[in-house]
N, CA and C of each residue as an Amber inpcrd file, in Angstrom:
protein
   660
 -31.0620000 -44.8270000  76.9070000 -30.2810000 -45.2040000  75.7240000
 -30.6660000 -46.5890000  75.2160000 -31.0660000 -47.4800000  76.1490000
 -31.4640000 -48.8160000  75.7400000 -32.6450000 -48.7620000  74.7960000
 -33.5110000 -47.7240000  74.9670000 -34.6700000 -47.5920000  74.1000000
 -34.2990000 -47.5110000  72.6330000 -33.1670000 -46.8750000  72.3230000
 -32.7260000 -46.7780000  70.9350000 -32.3820000 -48.1550000  70.3820000
 -31.8050000 -48.9940000  71.2120000 -31.4370000 -50.3320000  70.7510000
 -32.6570000 -51.2440000  70.6760000 -33.6440000 -50.9930000  71.5370000
 -34.9160000 -51.7190000  71.4060000 -35.5240000 -51.4450000  70.0400000
 -35.5400000 -50.1730000  69.6600000 -36.0980000 -49.8050000  68.3500000
 -35.2900000 -50.4310000  67.2210000 -33.9700000 -50.4600000  67.3810000
 -33.1110000 -51.0600000  66.3640000 -33.4580000 -52.5240000  66.1550000
 -33.5650000 -53.2720000  67.2460000 -33.8910000 -54.6960000  67.1420000
 -35.3100000 -54.8950000  66.6290000 -36.2260000 -54.0390000  67.0640000
 -37.6150000 -54.1440000  66.6180000 -37.7050000 -53.9670000  65.1030000
 -36.9740000 -52.9950000  64.5660000 -37.0030000 -52.7440000  63.1310000
 -36.4240000 -53.9170000  62.3400000 -35.3670000 -54.5310000  62.8960000
 -34.7580000 -55.6780000  62.2150000 -35.7180000 -56.8560000  62.1840000
 -36.2540000 -57.2300000  63.3330000 -37.1390000 -58.3910000  63.3940000
 -38.4280000 -58.1810000  62.6100000 -38.8310000 -56.9070000  62.4860000
 -40.0250000 -56.5970000  61.6880000 -39.7310000 -56.6490000  60.1950000
 -38.4540000 -56.7730000  59.8360000 -38.0710000 -56.9350000  58.4420000
 -38.1390000 -55.6750000  57.6120000 -37.9490000 -54.5020000  58.2230000
 -37.9760000 -53.2630000  57.4450000 -36.6270000 -53.0580000  56.7540000
 -36.6630000 -52.4930000  55.5490000 -35.4170000 -52.2330000  54.8150000
 -34.4990000 -51.3280000  55.6220000 -35.0780000 -50.2900000  56.2140000
 -34.2850000 -49.3320000  56.9840000 -33.6000000 -50.0150000  58.1670000
 -34.3310000 -50.8540000  58.8790000 -33.7640000 -51.5320000  60.0390000
 -32.6600000 -52.5000000  59.6770000 -32.8710000 -53.2730000  58.6130000
 -31.8660000 -54.2530000  58.1990000 -30.6080000 -53.5550000  57.7110000
 -30.7670000 -52.4810000  56.9310000 -29.5990000 -51.7410000  56.4360000
 -28.7920000 -51.1310000  57.5790000 -29.5010000 -50.6450000  58.6040000
 -28.8310000 -49.9650000  59.7170000 -27.8970000 -50.8920000  60.4810000
 -28.2810000 -52.1550000  60.6500000 -27.4590000 -53.0620000  61.4530000
 -26.4590000 -53.8580000  60.6260000 -26.5040000 -53.7130000  59.3010000
 -25.6100000 -54.5160000  58.4720000 -24.5760000 -53.6730000  57.7270000
 -24.4630000 -52.4010000  58.0710000 -23.5260000 -51.5160000  57.3620000
 -22.1000000 -52.0480000  57.3860000 -21.6590000 -52.5680000  58.5180000
 -20.2790000 -53.0520000  58.6350000 -20.2030000 -54.5730000  58.6770000
 -21.2750000 -55.2390000  58.2700000 -21.2940000 -56.7040000  58.2680000
 -20.6800000 -57.2440000  56.9840000 -20.2870000 -58.5010000  57.0180000
 -19.7780000 -59.1640000  55.8180000 -20.9360000 -59.4330000  54.8630000
 -20.6560000 -59.6610000  53.5750000 -21.7300000 -59.9750000  52.6240000
 -22.5710000 -61.1760000  53.0620000 -21.9200000 -62.1730000  53.6410000
 -22.6520000 -63.3580000  54.1070000 -23.6050000 -62.9930000  55.2380000
 -23.1330000 -62.1690000  56.1790000 -23.9880000 -61.7360000  57.2790000
 -25.1380000 -60.8780000  56.7800000 -24.8750000 -60.0120000  55.8080000
 -25.9180000 -59.1720000  55.2350000 -26.9830000 -60.0170000  54.5470000
 -26.5210000 -61.0120000  53.8030000 -27.4710000 -61.8840000  53.0970000
 -28.3520000 -62.6500000  54.0800000 -27.7110000 -63.1480000  55.1360000
 -28.4510000 -63.9180000  56.1300000 -29.4380000 -63.0270000  56.8820000
 -29.0090000 -61.8240000  57.2560000 -29.8730000 -60.9040000  57.9790000
 -31.0590000 -60.4790000  57.1110000 -30.8340000 -60.3550000  55.8120000
 -31.8880000 -59.9140000  54.9080000 -33.0300000 -60.8950000  54.7660000
 -32.8190000 -62.1350000  55.1970000 -33.8810000 -63.1320000  55.0780000
 -35.1220000 -62.7750000  55.8880000 -34.9460000 -61.9620000  56.9050000
 -36.0790000 -61.6100000  57.7510000 -37.1200000 -60.8060000  56.9760000
 -36.7210000 -60.1680000  55.8740000 -37.6760000 -59.3970000  55.0850000
 -38.7000000 -60.2930000  54.3990000 -38.3310000 -61.5560000  54.1780000
 -39.2540000 -62.5130000  53.5670000 -40.1520000 -63.1910000  54.6010000
 -39.6480000 -63.3140000  55.8250000 -40.4400000 -63.9670000  56.8850000
 -40.3390000 -63.1350000  58.1690000 -40.9460000 -61.9440000  58.1590000
 -40.8110000 -61.0220000  59.2870000 -41.6760000 -61.4180000  60.4830000
 -41.3990000 -60.7700000  61.5970000 -42.1810000 -60.9230000  62.8210000
 -43.0440000 -59.6790000  63.0340000 -44.1320000 -59.8560000  63.7410000
 -44.8510000 -58.7270000  64.3120000 -44.1920000 -58.4790000  65.6610000
 -43.6350000 -57.2940000  65.8680000 -42.8830000 -57.0130000  67.0780000
 -43.6110000 -55.9390000  67.8820000 -43.9290000 -56.2700000  69.1200000
 -44.6710000 -55.3820000  70.0070000 -43.7720000 -54.9510000  71.1510000
 -43.7530000 -53.6780000  71.4410000 -42.9720000 -53.1820000  72.5710000
 -43.7480000 -53.4430000  73.8510000 -43.1650000 -54.2420000  74.7520000
 -43.8490000 -54.6430000  75.9730000 -43.4570000 -53.8010000  77.1730000
 -42.3710000 -53.0300000  77.0770000 -41.8910000 -52.2580000  78.2200000
 -42.9550000 -51.2730000  78.6840000 -43.1110000 -51.1590000  80.0130000
 -44.0640000 -50.2200000  80.5700000 -45.4710000 -50.7730000  80.6640000
 -45.6540000 -52.0280000  80.2550000 -46.9950000 -52.6140000  80.2910000
 -47.3940000 -53.0510000  81.6850000 -46.4020000 -53.1350000  82.5960000
 -46.7150000 -53.5450000  83.9580000 -46.7290000 -55.0400000  84.1640000
 -46.4450000 -55.8010000  83.1080000 -46.4400000 -57.2580000  83.2090000
 -45.0120000 -57.7490000  83.3670000 -44.6510000 -58.2150000  84.5470000
 -43.3160000 -58.7450000  84.7730000 -43.1080000 -60.0080000  83.9540000
 -41.8950000 -60.1510000  83.4120000 -41.5690000 -61.3500000  82.6590000
 -41.8920000 -61.2660000  81.1870000 -42.4710000 -60.1370000  80.7420000
 -42.8250000 -60.0070000  79.3280000 -41.6570000 -59.5320000  78.4870000
 -40.5670000 -59.0800000  79.1230000 -39.4240000 -58.5700000  78.3880000
 -39.6910000 -57.1730000  77.8570000 -38.7620000 -56.6840000  77.0390000
 -38.9120000 -55.3670000  76.4210000 -39.7020000 -55.4510000  75.1260000
 -39.5320000 -56.5650000  74.4050000 -40.2100000 -56.7720000  73.1350000
 -40.8430000 -58.1570000  73.1070000 -41.9110000 -58.2840000  72.3250000
 -42.4840000 -59.6000000  72.0660000 -42.5460000 -59.7550000  70.5510000
 -41.8580000 -60.7770000  70.0330000 -41.8330000 -61.0480000  68.5950000
 -42.7710000 -62.2120000  68.3000000 -43.7060000 -61.9900000  67.4000000
 -44.7190000 -63.0000000  67.1040000 -44.7490000 -63.3250000  65.6230000
 -44.9330000 -64.6060000  65.3410000 -45.1370000 -65.0850000  63.9780000
 -45.9690000 -66.3450000  64.0720000 -46.4960000 -66.8130000  62.9660000
 -47.3930000 -67.9570000  63.0160000 -46.8160000 -69.2030000  63.6380000
 -45.4870000 -69.3850000  63.5150000 -44.8830000 -70.6190000  63.9990000
 -44.1530000 -70.4830000  65.3330000 -43.9770000 -69.2590000  65.8340000
 -43.2500000 -69.0910000  67.0960000 -43.4840000 -67.7050000  67.6900000
 -43.1590000 -67.5940000  68.9640000 -43.3350000 -66.3330000  69.6870000
 -42.2850000 -66.2560000  70.7910000 -41.6540000 -65.0650000  70.9430000
 -40.6050000 -64.9120000  71.9460000 -40.7760000 -63.5950000  72.7110000
 -40.7600000 -63.6410000  74.0360000 -40.5170000 -62.4100000  74.7980000
 -39.0070000 -62.1640000  74.8170000 -38.5970000 -60.9240000  74.5760000
 -37.1630000 -60.6070000  74.4570000 -36.7940000 -59.4680000  75.3960000
 -35.7950000 -59.6980000  76.2270000 -35.2350000 -58.6580000  77.0850000
 -33.9780000 -58.1140000  76.3950000 -33.9190000 -56.8090000  76.2080000
 -32.8230000 -56.1770000  75.4880000 -31.8320000 -55.5560000  76.4720000
 -30.5530000 -55.8470000  76.2650000 -29.4930000 -55.2590000  77.0790000
 -28.4300000 -54.6670000  76.1560000 -27.8450000 -53.5420000  76.5620000
 -26.7810000 -52.9260000  75.7740000 -25.6800000 -52.4510000  76.7100000
 -24.4500000 -52.8530000  76.4190000 -23.2920000 -52.4560000  77.2280000
 -22.0690000 -52.3780000  76.3290000 -21.0280000 -51.7240000  76.8300000
 -19.7230000 -51.7930000  76.1660000 -18.9470000 -53.0140000  76.6550000
 -19.2850000 -53.4450000  77.8580000 -18.6010000 -54.6020000  78.4470000
 -19.0450000 -55.8850000  77.7610000 -18.1560000 -56.8550000  77.7490000
 -18.4570000 -58.1440000  77.1300000 -19.4020000 -58.9760000  77.9870000
 -19.3040000 -58.8040000  79.3140000 -20.0900000 -59.6190000  80.2280000
 -21.0250000 -58.7460000  81.0680000 -22.1500000 -59.3470000  81.4290000
 -23.1420000 -58.6470000  82.2290000 -23.6910000 -59.6310000  83.2650000
 -23.6320000 -59.2380000  84.5270000 -24.0920000 -60.1110000  85.6060000
 -25.4170000 -59.5920000  86.1570000 -26.2550000 -60.5330000  86.5840000
 -27.5770000 -60.1780000  87.0860000 -27.5320000 -59.9490000  88.5980000
 -28.1410000 -58.8440000  89.0230000 -28.2580000 -58.5610000  90.4550000
 -29.3580000 -57.5260000  90.6320000 -29.9840000 -57.5500000  91.7870000
 -31.0240000 -56.5640000  92.0620000 -32.1590000 -56.6380000  91.0560000
 -32.4580000 -55.5140000  90.3950000 -33.5790000 -55.4320000  89.4650000
 -33.3860000 -56.3540000  88.2610000 -32.1700000 -56.4410000  87.7320000
 -31.9640000 -57.2910000  86.5590000 -32.1510000 -58.7750000  86.8990000
 -31.8070000 -59.1560000  88.1310000 -32.0400000 -60.5380000  88.5410000
 -33.5270000 -60.7970000  88.7060000 -34.2540000 -59.8250000  89.2260000
 -35.7120000 -59.9560000  89.3530000 -36.3420000 -60.1220000  87.9680000
 -35.8250000 -59.3680000  86.9760000 -36.3250000 -59.4960000  85.6060000
 -36.1160000 -60.9140000  85.0820000 -34.9170000 -61.4510000  85.3060000
 -34.6070000 -62.8000000  84.8390000 -35.5290000 -63.8270000  85.4800000
 -35.7030000 -63.7410000  86.7880000 -36.5660000 -64.7000000  87.4830000
 -38.0080000 -64.6010000  87.0050000 -38.4580000 -63.3770000  86.7230000
 -39.8240000 -63.1840000  86.2220000 -39.9730000 -63.8020000  84.8270000
 -38.9260000 -63.6790000  83.9920000 -38.9910000 -64.2630000  82.6560000
 -39.0100000 -65.7890000  82.7100000 -38.2580000 -66.3490000  83.6500000
 -38.2920000 -67.8070000  83.8250000 -39.6840000 -68.2420000  84.2720000
 -40.2150000 -67.5420000  85.2440000 -41.5260000 -67.8960000  85.7840000
 -42.6210000 -67.7960000  84.7190000 -42.6580000 -66.6900000  83.9970000
 -43.7030000 -66.4960000  82.9990000 -43.4950000 -67.4020000  81.7930000
 -42.2250000 -67.6640000  81.4510000 -41.9570000 -68.5720000  80.3420000
 -42.4930000 -69.9680000  80.6240000 -42.2530000 -70.4710000  81.8270000
 -42.7260000 -71.8110000  82.1840000 -44.2390000 -71.8280000  82.3570000
 -44.8050000 -70.7410000  82.8440000 -46.2580000 -70.6810000  83.0170000
 -46.9760000 -70.6620000  81.6760000 -46.3420000 -70.0350000  80.6780000
 -46.9890000 -69.8590000  79.3820000 -46.4550000 -70.7920000  78.3020000
 -45.4480000 -71.6050000  78.6230000 -44.8740000 -72.4960000  77.6220000
 -44.0700000 -71.7800000  76.5630000 -43.4820000 -70.6220000  76.9150000
 -42.6890000 -69.8380000  75.9680000 -41.1940000 -69.9590000  76.2670000
 -40.3820000 -69.5330000  75.3010000 -38.9310000 -69.5440000  75.4590000
 -38.4370000 -68.0940000  75.4500000 -38.2200000 -67.4870000  76.6150000
 -37.7320000 -66.1090000  76.6590000 -36.3080000 -66.0110000  76.1270000
 -35.9970000 -64.8530000  75.5510000 -34.6690000 -64.6140000  75.0080000
 -34.0790000 -63.3370000  75.5880000 -32.7440000 -63.2930000  75.6270000
 -32.0160000 -62.0590000  75.9120000 -31.2850000 -61.6750000  74.6370000
 -31.3800000 -60.4010000  74.2610000 -30.6520000 -59.8740000  73.1200000
 -29.6650000 -58.8420000  73.6440000 -28.3760000 -59.1270000  73.4830000
 -27.3280000 -58.2500000  74.0220000 -26.6660000 -57.4900000  72.8820000
 -26.8110000 -56.1620000  72.9170000 -26.1760000 -55.2830000  71.9210000
 -24.8930000 -54.7240000  72.5370000 -23.7650000 -55.1190000  71.9750000
 -22.4940000 -54.6280000  72.4910000 -22.0790000 -53.3790000  71.7200000
 -21.8890000 -52.2990000  72.4310000 -21.5580000 -51.0110000  71.8140000
 -20.1080000 -50.9930000  71.3450000 -19.8680000 -50.2830000  70.2410000
 -18.5060000 -50.1080000  69.7440000 -17.9580000 -51.2870000  68.9830000
 -18.8100000 -52.2390000  68.6060000 -18.3580000 -53.4320000  67.8880000
 -18.7930000 -53.3370000  66.4350000 -17.8760000 -53.5840000  65.5180000
 -18.2120000 -53.5880000  64.1060000 -18.7850000 -54.9400000  63.7110000
 -19.5050000 -54.9580000  62.5950000 -20.1370000 -56.1940000  62.1730000
 -21.4330000 -56.4130000  62.9340000 -21.7890000 -57.6570000  63.1060000
 -23.0150000 -57.9940000  63.8340000 -22.7590000 -57.8190000  65.3290000
 -23.3080000 -56.7800000  65.9090000 -23.0370000 -56.4600000  67.3180000
 -24.0740000 -57.0400000  68.2730000 -25.0360000 -57.7970000  67.7560000
 -26.0770000 -58.4000000  68.5830000 -25.7900000 -59.8810000  68.8430000
 -26.0990000 -60.3250000  70.0600000 -26.0030000 -61.7320000  70.4050000
 -27.3040000 -62.1610000  71.1100000 -27.7500000 -63.3730000  70.7890000
 -29.0150000 -63.8990000  71.3100000 -28.7300000 -65.0540000  72.2710000
 -29.4410000 -65.0370000  73.3970000 -29.3340000 -66.0960000  74.4010000
 -30.7350000 -66.5980000  74.7580000 -30.8010000 -67.8680000  75.0710000
 -32.0510000 -68.4760000  75.5160000 -32.0790000 -68.5570000  77.0340000
 -33.2440000 -68.2670000  77.6180000 -33.4430000 -68.4470000  79.0600000
 -33.9120000 -69.8810000  79.2960000 -33.2210000 -70.5860000  80.1590000
 -33.5880000 -71.9790000  80.4470000 -34.9660000 -72.0480000  81.0990000
 -35.8930000 -72.7670000  80.4410000 -37.2270000 -72.9990000  80.9900000
 -37.6280000 -74.4420000  80.7230000 -38.5800000 -74.9170000  81.4830000
 -39.0670000 -76.2840000  81.3140000 -40.4340000 -76.2660000  80.6490000
 -40.7840000 -77.3840000  80.0320000 -42.1230000 -77.5350000  79.4680000
 -42.2760000 -77.0750000  78.0300000 -41.1570000 -76.8370000  77.3070000
 -41.2740000 -76.4080000  75.9110000 -41.7240000 -77.5740000  75.0390000
 -42.5280000 -77.2590000  74.0180000 -43.0010000 -78.2810000  73.0870000
 -42.8960000 -77.7620000  71.6620000 -43.0770000 -78.6560000  70.6960000
 -43.1410000 -78.2710000  69.2990000 -41.9020000 -77.5420000  68.8010000
 -42.1450000 -76.4760000  68.0320000 -41.0600000 -75.7050000  67.4250000
 -40.1040000 -75.1530000  68.4660000 -40.6460000 -74.6520000  69.5770000
 -39.7900000 -74.0630000  70.6040000 -38.8700000 -75.1090000  71.2250000
 -39.3660000 -76.3190000  71.4060000 -38.5180000 -77.3840000  71.9570000
 -37.3740000 -77.7030000  71.0050000 -37.6430000 -77.6720000  69.7030000
 -36.5830000 -77.9390000  68.7260000 -35.5810000 -76.7860000  68.6980000
 -36.0950000 -75.5640000  68.7670000 -35.2040000 -74.4070000  68.7670000
 -34.2960000 -74.3820000  69.9880000 -34.7970000 -74.8910000  71.1030000
 -34.0240000 -74.8740000  72.3440000 -32.7180000 -75.6480000  72.2170000
 -32.6640000 -76.5890000  71.2820000 -31.4380000 -77.3700000  71.0890000
 -30.4220000 -76.6230000  70.2270000 -30.8330000 -75.5120000  69.6110000
 -29.9680000 -74.7970000  68.6790000 -29.4990000 -73.4390000  69.1840000
 -30.2620000 -72.8250000  70.0810000 -29.9270000 -71.4990000  70.5800000
 -29.2180000 -71.6350000  71.9210000 -28.0660000 -71.0300000  72.0930000
 -27.3250000 -71.1810000  73.3560000 -28.0680000 -70.5560000  74.5310000
 -28.0750000 -71.2760000  75.6420000 -28.6760000 -70.7470000  76.8650000
 -27.7160000 -69.7610000  77.5250000 -28.2350000 -68.9640000  78.4350000
 -27.3610000 -68.0870000  79.2130000 -26.2970000 -68.9430000  79.8960000
 -25.0250000 -68.5940000  79.7810000 -23.9830000 -69.3720000  80.4660000
 -24.1130000 -69.2070000  81.9750000 -23.3910000 -70.0590000  82.7000000
 -23.4600000 -70.0410000  84.1600000 -22.1050000 -69.6700000  84.7550000
 -22.1510000 -68.9700000  85.8750000 -20.9290000 -68.6700000  86.6130000
 -20.4640000 -69.9310000  87.3470000 -19.3410000 -69.8380000  88.0240000
 -18.8380000 -70.9970000  88.7850000 -19.8030000 -71.4150000  89.8830000
 -20.6200000 -70.4780000  90.3480000 -21.5930000 -70.7960000  91.3990000
 -22.9400000 -71.2100000  90.8270000 -23.0320000 -71.3030000  89.4920000
 -24.2670000 -71.7720000  88.8650000 -25.2910000 -70.7000000  88.5630000
 -24.9020000 -69.4370000  88.6190000 -25.8350000 -68.3510000  88.3380000
 -25.7340000 -67.9330000  86.8650000 -26.8800000 -67.7360000  86.1810000
 -26.8370000 -67.2930000  84.7880000 -26.2310000 -65.8940000  84.6640000
 -25.5410000 -65.6590000  83.5660000 -25.0320000 -64.3220000  83.2540000
 -24.9420000 -64.1980000  81.7470000 -24.5970000 -63.0090000  81.2600000
 -24.4700000 -62.7820000  79.8210000 -22.9950000 -62.6580000  79.4660000
 -22.5570000 -63.4510000  78.5180000 -21.1990000 -63.3630000  77.9610000
 -21.3670000 -63.2210000  76.4540000 -21.1760000 -62.0130000  75.9550000
 -21.4350000 -61.6970000  74.5510000 -20.7870000 -62.7060000  73.6030000
 -19.5890000 -63.1350000  73.9310000 -18.8530000 -64.0520000  73.0600000
 -19.5390000 -65.4110000  72.9230000 -20.3290000 -65.7720000  73.9060000
 -20.9580000 -67.0940000  73.8910000 -22.3570000 -67.0910000  73.2770000
 -22.8410000 -65.9210000  72.8680000 -24.1820000 -65.8370000  72.3030000
 -24.2270000 -66.1960000  70.8290000 -25.4460000 -66.3370000  70.3080000
 -25.6470000 -66.5900000  68.8860000 -25.7640000 -65.2600000  68.1580000
 -24.9280000 -65.0020000  67.1500000 -25.0500000 -63.7570000  66.3910000
 -26.4630000 -63.6080000  65.8230000 -26.9530000 -62.3780000  65.8250000
 -28.3150000 -62.1320000  65.3540000 -28.5130000 -62.6200000  63.9230000
 -27.4820000 -62.4540000  63.0700000 -27.6520000 -62.8880000  61.6800000
 -27.8560000 -64.3970000  61.5860000 -27.2300000 -65.1430000  62.4870000
 -27.4190000 -66.6010000  62.4840000 -28.7790000 -66.9760000  63.0640000
 -29.2180000 -66.2270000  64.0570000 -30.5480000 -66.4360000  64.6200000
 -31.6120000 -66.2300000  63.5380000 -31.4670000 -65.1480000  62.7710000
 -32.4170000 -64.8670000  61.6970000 -32.3030000 -65.9160000  60.5960000
 -31.0750000 -66.3270000  60.2770000 -30.8980000 -67.3720000  59.2790000
 -31.5760000 -68.6690000  59.6870000 -31.5460000 -68.9640000  60.9750000
 -32.1780000 -70.1720000  61.4940000 -33.6920000 -70.1070000  61.3720000
 -34.2600000 -68.9350000  61.6860000 -35.7130000 -68.8020000  61.7480000
 -36.3620000 -68.3680000  60.4500000 -35.5670000 -67.8340000  59.5240000
 -36.1560000 -67.2110000  58.3380000 -35.6320000 -67.7760000  57.0290000
 -35.2390000 -69.0350000  56.9900000 -34.7960000 -69.6150000  55.7340000
 -35.9400000 -69.5520000  54.7300000 -35.6860000 -69.0280000  53.5290000
 -36.7630000 -68.8810000  52.5470000 -37.2090000 -70.2130000  51.9850000
 -38.3790000 -70.2050000  51.3510000 -38.8960000 -71.4080000  50.7130000
 -37.8930000 -71.8900000  49.6600000 -37.7200000 -73.2020000  49.5820000
 -36.8120000 -73.7560000  48.5980000 -35.4230000 -73.9980000  49.1290000
 -35.1030000 -73.4300000  50.3020000 -33.8000000 -73.6780000  50.9120000
 -33.9800000 -74.5850000  52.1140000 -32.8640000 -75.1040000  52.6030000
 -32.9180000 -75.9840000  53.7620000 -33.2640000 -75.1740000  54.9940000
 -34.3960000 -75.4720000  55.5910000 -34.8450000 -74.8050000  56.8130000
 -34.6260000 -75.7730000  57.9620000 -33.7540000 -75.4580000  58.9310000
 -33.4800000 -76.3790000  60.0380000 -34.7310000 -76.8210000  60.7690000
 -35.6920000 -75.9110000  60.9160000 -36.9100000 -76.2790000  61.6430000
 -37.7350000 -77.2820000  60.8470000 -37.8670000 -77.0250000  59.5410000
 -38.6140000 -77.9690000  58.7080000 -37.8810000 -79.3020000  58.6340000
 -36.5530000 -79.2420000  58.5600000 -35.7670000 -80.4730000  58.4870000
 -35.9810000 -81.3240000  59.7350000 -35.9970000 -80.6620000  60.9010000
 -36.2230000 -81.4070000  62.1330000 -37.6200000 -82.0110000  62.1650000
 -38.6050000 -81.2390000  61.6920000 -39.9780000 -81.7340000  61.6690000
 -40.0970000 -82.9490000  60.7580000 -39.4540000 -82.8360000  59.5610000
 -39.5070000 -83.9510000  58.6250000 -38.8030000 -85.1760000  59.1920000
 -37.6530000 -84.9270000  59.8860000 -36.9140000 -86.0320000  60.4750000
 -37.7560000 -86.7520000  61.5250000 -38.4520000 -85.9430000  62.3610000
 -39.3000000 -86.5300000  63.3970000 -40.4400000 -87.3260000  62.7700000
 -41.0370000 -86.7790000  61.6870000 -42.1300000 -87.4730000  61.0120000
 -41.6280000 -88.7620000  60.3720000 -40.4210000 -88.6740000  59.7660000
 -39.8410000 -89.8590000  59.1240000 -39.5600000 -90.9500000  60.1520000
 -39.0290000 -90.5290000  61.3220000 -38.7400000 -91.5070000  62.3660000
 -40.0120000 -92.1800000  62.8460000 -41.0860000 -91.4060000  62.9930000
 -42.3640000 -91.9690000  63.4430000 -42.8900000 -92.9530000  62.4080000
 -42.7780000 -92.5580000  61.1110000 -43.2540000 -93.4380000  60.0520000
 -42.4340000 -94.7170000  59.9980000 -41.1150000 -94.5730000  60.1720000
 -40.2440000 -95.7460000  60.1540000 -40.5650000 -96.6920000  61.2970000
 -40.8160000 -96.1180000  62.4750000 -41.1840000 -96.9540000  63.6150000
 -42.4820000 -97.6940000  63.3470000 -43.4370000 -97.0060000  62.7200000
 -44.7160000 -97.6550000  62.4190000 -44.5130000 -98.7840000  61.4110000
 -43.6540000 -98.5170000  60.3740000 -43.3710000 -99.5480000  59.3790000
 -42.6860000-100.7380000  60.0210000 -41.7210000-100.4580000  60.9200000
 -41.0090000-101.5430000  61.5950000 -41.9560000-102.3770000  62.4400000
 -42.9060000-101.6830000  63.1150000 -43.8790000-102.3970000  63.9400000
 -44.7460000-103.2930000  63.0800000 -45.1860000-102.7550000  61.9190000
 -46.0180000-103.5410000  61.0100000 -45.2520000-104.7390000  60.4790000
 -43.9780000-104.4830000  60.1040000 -43.1480000-105.5690000  59.5860000
 -42.9280000-106.6310000  60.6430000 -42.6930000-106.2010000  61.8900000
 -42.4810000-107.1570000  62.9750000 -43.7210000-108.0140000  63.1820000
 -44.8960000-107.4010000  63.0930000 -46.1480000-108.1470000  63.2550000
 -46.2830000-109.1860000  62.1590000 -45.9830000-108.8050000  60.8960000
 -46.0610000-109.7480000  59.7820000 -45.0860000-110.8970000  59.9830000
 -43.8770000-110.5820000  60.4580000 -42.8750000-111.6250000  60.6820000
 -43.3330000-112.6080000  61.7530000 -43.9190000-112.0770000  62.8130000
 -44.3960000-112.9440000  63.8980000 -45.4960000-113.8680000  63.4050000
 -46.4520000-113.3180000  62.6340000 -47.5540000-114.1340000  62.1120000
 -47.0380000-115.2050000  61.1620000 -46.0440000-114.8400000  60.3450000
 -45.4720000-115.8090000  59.4140000 -44.7770000-116.9300000  60.1640000
 -44.0500000-116.5720000  61.2420000 -43.3500000-117.5750000  62.0370000
 -44.3360000-118.5130000  62.7250000 -45.4300000-117.9660000  63.2500000
 -46.4420000-118.8030000  63.8900000 -47.0760000-119.7710000  62.8990000
 -47.3390000-119.2530000  61.6820000 -47.9290000-120.1120000  60.6540000
 -46.9680000-121.2410000  60.2890000 -45.6670000-120.9320000  60.1970000
 -44.6750000-121.9480000  59.8600000 -44.6110000-123.0260000  60.9290000
 -44.6010000-122.6000000  62.1960000 -44.5310000-123.5720000  63.2840000
 -45.7790000-124.4320000  63.3380000 -46.9170000-123.8010000  63.0530000
 -48.1810000-124.5560000  63.0900000 -48.1790000-125.6420000  62.0210000
 -47.6190000-125.3020000  60.8550000 -47.6090000-126.2770000  59.7600000
 -46.7000000-127.4680000  60.0920000 -45.6290000-127.2350000  60.8600000
 -44.7170000-128.3460000  61.1990000 -45.3160000-129.2540000  62.2630000
 -46.2720000-128.7130000  63.0380000 -46.8770000-129.5000000  64.0930000
 -48.0850000-130.3040000  63.6120000 -48.7050000-129.9070000  62.4910000
 -49.8740000-130.6190000  62.0110000 -49.4920000-132.0240000  61.5440000
 -50.3310000-133.0270000  61.8360000 -50.0430000-134.4000000  61.3930000
 -50.0610000-134.5280000  59.8870000 -49.1570000-135.3670000  59.3660000
 -49.0910000-135.5950000  57.9190000 -50.1990000-136.5330000  57.5270000
 -51.0760000-136.1190000  56.5770000 -52.2410000-136.9580000  56.1890000
 -52.1050000-137.5430000  54.7970000 -51.0410000-137.2640000  54.1080000
 -50.8720000-137.7810000  52.7460000 -50.4680000-139.2430000  52.7550000
 -50.6070000-139.9390000  51.6340000 -50.2370000-141.3460000  51.4870000
 -48.8090000-141.4690000  51.0200000 -48.1080000-142.4610000  51.5760000
 -46.7390000-142.6720000  51.1800000 -46.6980000-143.4900000  49.8820000
């Protein structure tokens, strides 16, 4: 049955009209509008299940600016705990994510829920850079139990429509990723300007002090 939900998510991320319509039938107009943005900036989505590569997830979503291995889960329950095979999957995703510098995701489809029934979670990994490092500050990680073990709590995830809104803002609108990039560039430029200004100030101060120390040679 999970295979049907894999196809559902694959169609959405690929930006097909059929896929977007299927998951937004009971969504609010705002959620529908946000979800529809993926049609302008779609992903190439590859089904990874059965490939024999542990840690690759069920799907791999690729685009020029980012790439995610995604493990798909579907339940009626709000919470899902890892044990046995599912825990092995999680550990493999952490291992491969850190080895490859990727940010693995879990996509949880809750059955019987109206509106946006998908929630996205980030798997905690080290060594992220660039766009993925910036995204890591915006996408919620898997929550932890009292003993510190990751688990899935549907209520704590990022709705799929917000995930798509974050990654697929069209040209001309505020794109959080571009905004962060511009902010980082502006900060670097400001630091460089401040350094240059500080150097000029120091040279000016040295010149002033030198002039006060030189002997007066004019006639009284």
